[in-house]
Every structure is written in C-alpha cells, then in structure tokens.
C-alpha positions in Angstrom: 101.9 90.9 143.6 103.0 94.3 142.4 105.7 94.3 139.8 108.5 96.9 139.9 109.5 98.4 136.6 112.7 100.4 135.9 110.9 102.6 133.3 107.3 103.0 132.2 107.0 104.7 128.8 103.5 105.6 127.6 103.0 106.3 124.0 100.3 109.0 124.3 98.6 110.7 127.1 95.9 108.5 128.7 92.2 109.5 129.0 91.2 111.3 132.1 89.6 108.3 133.7 92.9 106.4 134.0 95.4 109.2 134.8 95.7 108.3 138.5 97.2 104.9 137.6 100.3 106.8 136.5 100.8 108.7 139.8 103.9 107.8 141.9 105.7 105.8 139.2 109.5 106.2 139.8 110.5 106.7 136.2 107.8 107.7 133.8 108.5 108.7 130.2 105.6 110.2 128.2 105.8 110.0 124.4 103.2 112.5 123.2 101.4 111.6 120.0 99.6 114.7 118.7 95.8 114.5 119.1 96.3 113.6 122.8 97.7 117.1 123.5 96.9 119.4 120.5 93.3 120.7 120.4 92.1 120.4 116.8 88.6 121.5 117.6 87.6 125.1 117.3 86.3 125.1 120.9 88.3 124.9 124.1 88.7 121.4 125.5 87.0 120.4 128.8 89.0 121.5 131.9 89.0 117.9 133.0 91.1 117.0 130.0 93.6 119.8 130.6 93.8 118.7 134.3 94.6 115.1 133.3 97.3 116.3 130.9 98.9 118.4 133.6 98.7 115.6 136.1 100.4 113.0 134.0 103.1 115.4 132.6 103.9 116.5 136.1 104.7 112.9 137.0 107.0 112.4 134.0 110.8 112.3 134.3 111.1 113.0 130.6 108.8 113.8 127.7 109.4 113.1 124.0 107.8 114.7 121.0 108.2 114.0 117.3 108.4 117.6 116.2 108.9 121.1 117.6 105.3 122.2 117.4 104.2 119.3 119.5 107.0 119.9 122.0 106.0 123.5 122.4 102.4 122.5 123.1 103.5 119.9 125.6 105.6 122.5 127.4 102.5 124.4 128.3 101.4 121.4 130.5 104.9 120.3 131.6 107.1 121.7 134.5 110.0 123.8 133.1 112.5 121.5 134.8 111.3 118.4 132.9 113.2 117.8 129.7 111.3 117.5 126.4 113.3 115.6 123.8 112.4 116.1 120.1 112.9 112.8 118.2 112.0 113.7 114.6 109.2 111.7 112.9 110.2 109.9 109.7 108.8 107.6 107.0 110.3 104.5 105.5 111.4 106.3 102.4 112.7 103.2 100.6 109.0 102.1 100.2 108.4 105.3 98.2 111.6 106.4 96.6 111.9 103.8 93.9 108.9 103.9 91.6 108.2 100.8 89.5 107.4 103.0 86.5 108.2 106.5 85.3 105.9 109.3 86.4 103.6 110.2 83.5 104.5 113.3 81.6 101.9 116.1 81.7 99.5 117.2 80.4 97.3 116.8 82.1 98.8 118.1 85.4 97.5 115.7 88.1 96.9 117.1 91.6 96.4 114.6 94.4 95.3 114.7 98.0 95.1 111.8 100.4 92.9 112.9 103.4 89.7 112.0 105.1 86.8 113.9 103.8 86.2 116.0 106.9 85.9 119.7 107.5 89.3 120.0 109.2 91.1 119.2 105.9 89.7 122.1 103.9 88.8 120.2 100.8 86.0 122.8 100.0 88.7 125.4 99.6 90.8 123.1 97.5 87.8 122.6 95.1 87.3 126.4 95.0 91.0 126.8 94.1 90.7 124.3 91.3 87.8 126.3 89.8 90.1 129.3 89.7 93.0 127.4 88.3 90.9 125.6 85.6 89.9 129.0 84.2 93.5 129.5 83.2 94.8 125.9 82.8 92.5 123.5 81.0 94.6 120.3 81.3 94.4 119.8 85.0 92.7 117.3 87.2 92.3 116.5 90.9 92.4 113.0 92.5 90.9 112.8 96.0 91.7 109.6 98.0 89.7 109.2 101.2 86.3 108.8 102.6 84.4 110.7 105.3 81.3 112.5 106.4 81.6 115.2 103.8 81.9 113.0 100.7 78.4 113.7 99.3 78.6 117.4 100.1 82.0 117.7 98.4 80.8 115.8 95.3 77.8 118.2 95.1 80.2 121.1 95.5 82.3 119.9 92.6 79.2 119.6 90.4 78.2 123.2 91.4 81.6 124.4 90.3 81.3 122.4 87.1 84.4 120.4 88.1 82.9 116.9 87.8 85.1 116.2 84.8 88.2 117.4 86.5 87.7 115.8 89.9 87.8 112.1 90.8 86.7 110.8 94.2 88.5 107.5 94.7 87.2 106.7 98.2 89.3 104.8 100.7 92.5 103.3 99.3 94.9 100.8 101.0 98.3 102.2 101.8 100.0 100.3 98.9 97.6 101.8 96.4 98.2 105.3 97.9 101.9 104.8 97.0 101.0 104.1 93.3 98.6 107.0 93.2 101.5 109.3 94.3 103.7 107.9 91.5 101.0 108.8 89.0 100.6 112.4 90.1 102.5 115.7 89.7 101.7 117.8 92.8 100.5 116.9 96.3 98.1 119.4 97.9 96.7 119.7 101.4 94.8 122.8 102.6 94.3 121.6 106.2 92.8 124.0 108.7 94.8 122.3 111.5 97.4 119.7 111.2 99.8 118.2 113.8 102.6 117.4 111.4 101.6 116.2 108.0 102.9 112.7 107.5 101.1 112.5 104.2 103.3 115.4 103.0 106.4 113.4 103.9 105.2 110.4 102.0 104.5 112.5 99.0 107.9 114.1 99.2 109.5 110.6 99.4 108.1 109.9 95.9 109.6 113.2 94.5 106.3 115.1 94.5 106.3 118.8 95.2 103.9 119.7 98.0 101.6 122.7 98.4 100.2 122.9 102.0 98.7 125.3 104.4 100.9 127.1 106.9 99.3 125.6 110.1 100.5 123.5 113.0 103.6 121.5 112.4 103.4 121.5 108.6 106.1 124.2 108.2 108.6 121.7 109.9 108.2 119.3 106.9 107.2 121.7 104.1 110.0 124.3 103.8 108.5 127.1 101.8 110.2 127.6 98.4 112.6 124.7 99.0 110.7 121.4 99.1 107.2 122.8 98.7 105.0 125.9 98.9 103.1 127.1 102.0 99.8 129.1 101.7 97.5 130.5 104.3 94.6 128.2 105.4 91.1 128.8 104.0 92.6 130.8 101.1 91.6 129.3 97.8 93.1 132.1 95.7 96.6 131.7 97.4 96.4 128.0 96.7 95.4 128.6 93.1 98.4 130.9 92.6 100.7 128.3 94.1 99.3 125.6 91.8 99.6 127.9 88.7 103.2 128.7 89.6 104.1 125.0 89.7 102.2 124.2 86.5 103.9 127.1 84.6 107.4 126.4 85.9 108.1 122.7 85.4 111.8 123.1 86.2 110.9 124.6 89.6 108.3 121.9 90.2 110.9 119.2 89.5 113.5 120.9 91.6 111.4 121.2 94.8 110.2 117.6 94.2 113.9 116.4 94.2 114.7 118.5 97.2 111.8 117.1 99.1 113.0 113.6 98.4 116.4 114.4 99.8 114.8 116.0 102.8 112.8 112.9 103.7 
C-alpha cells in the first residue's frame, strides 16, 4: 500500500539512478549539501548528472542551502519561481569556545591545518609558503592533521624543502583530539583550491584562532578578510607567506581577528 506524505525533504540530491523516484511528489523540499551540486573536479561533470540535478530540482516546491555560494549554484539548476532559502551553517561553538588550558605563548608560532591530504586542499603550496616564511622567521612550525593519498609525496616534498624539522604529519585524528590541537596552535591555515564552505575554518574560529584561507567557493562567507581572518589567492604560496608573516609580526592584530572570529561563530 502506498503511503501518502505531507512533505518529503531530501538532504542532498540523489544519484542519477534514483531520481525518478522523486517525480510527482506533491511537496518536495530539497536540502542541498555541497558536493551533490558543486563540481569540485577540474573537468565538467557528465551530462547525465546535470540532467538528474535539473530533474529533481524542477520537482521541488522549495530548496534550502546552507550558504549563498551553494544557493547561487543551485539556482542554475532550479526554476526561477522556486524559492531557495539560505539557512546558515553553524558549529556547536560551546564545544570549542572554552579551552581547558591556556593557549601556549609563542615562540614558536604554531600553524595548523586539518584537512585530508589530497590535491584539492593545496598542501603543496602551504609547504612552499612555509619555506618562504622560515627564511625570515625561524621559530615557526606547521602541524598537519589528516591522511590521504598524497601523504608520502607531501612528506617527501617537506624533506626537499628542508622543512622536516618544522613540519609534523599527525595523521588522522578523532574530532575531540582536533579540538585540543586547535587550542595548542596560533593560526589556522587552509589553501584549498576549491571549497564549498570551510567548516574547519568555523571550528578554528570558535577556539579563537585567526584563519588564513584561500579566496575560493564559499570560504569568503565565513572568513571575512581583515576582520576574522585573511584571504589569499589559491595556489599562491607567496601571498600566503606574506599573510603568515603579517600575523606573526603583529600579535595584537592576530589576537584581535581571533577574538572577532570567535564572536562571528
């Protein structure tokens, strides 16, 4: 027996093989997620996938997105008459905002990144920027939390740059350990080549860390340049190095944008 539902809310676009199950529903709400609608690959997605996106979004009575960048991408597949509601994404800041111990005083200045070790996250460029920074600032180190297909290559790249004593690859860490790692650091860095929103930046801000991030995707919605962080062009090691040096040399500014970031979250 078929059941009749008042509302069907799907929490990301379905794969192409199942889209026709969503045809003819009286009240369909589509809550887009990010990777279901934003193409992170450098090549164009298969036309079948774009067709399935259009099909489902044309059935929807309403669409939700957690940030403006995602909403604007969804609009390109959605009829102009269908409302798209932006419901901002947040983090449970109380989990991060009350450190169990004081943040250690520099030096050394401790940079941290919590990302998978994949090409899309630009960690090669981050290591290149650390080489530039360490030529001017000796007491600096980088902590990299995450695993991925590029780990061996990135470790070799750090050795080629003579950064093995300034770079620590921590591997995969549980979320609770990530929180403590953020408490022990002074600046969060992410030089992603493409990023839907940057939840990691929000979590870092919740601990009071200033954030340096690439100006891509939805990141500018959570990292407000000069207010709660600094934005730099992607693939630009020298711009990232300049931003790092600015925060290292201006501790008052570093603490100010860290505090503003915490209020923002």
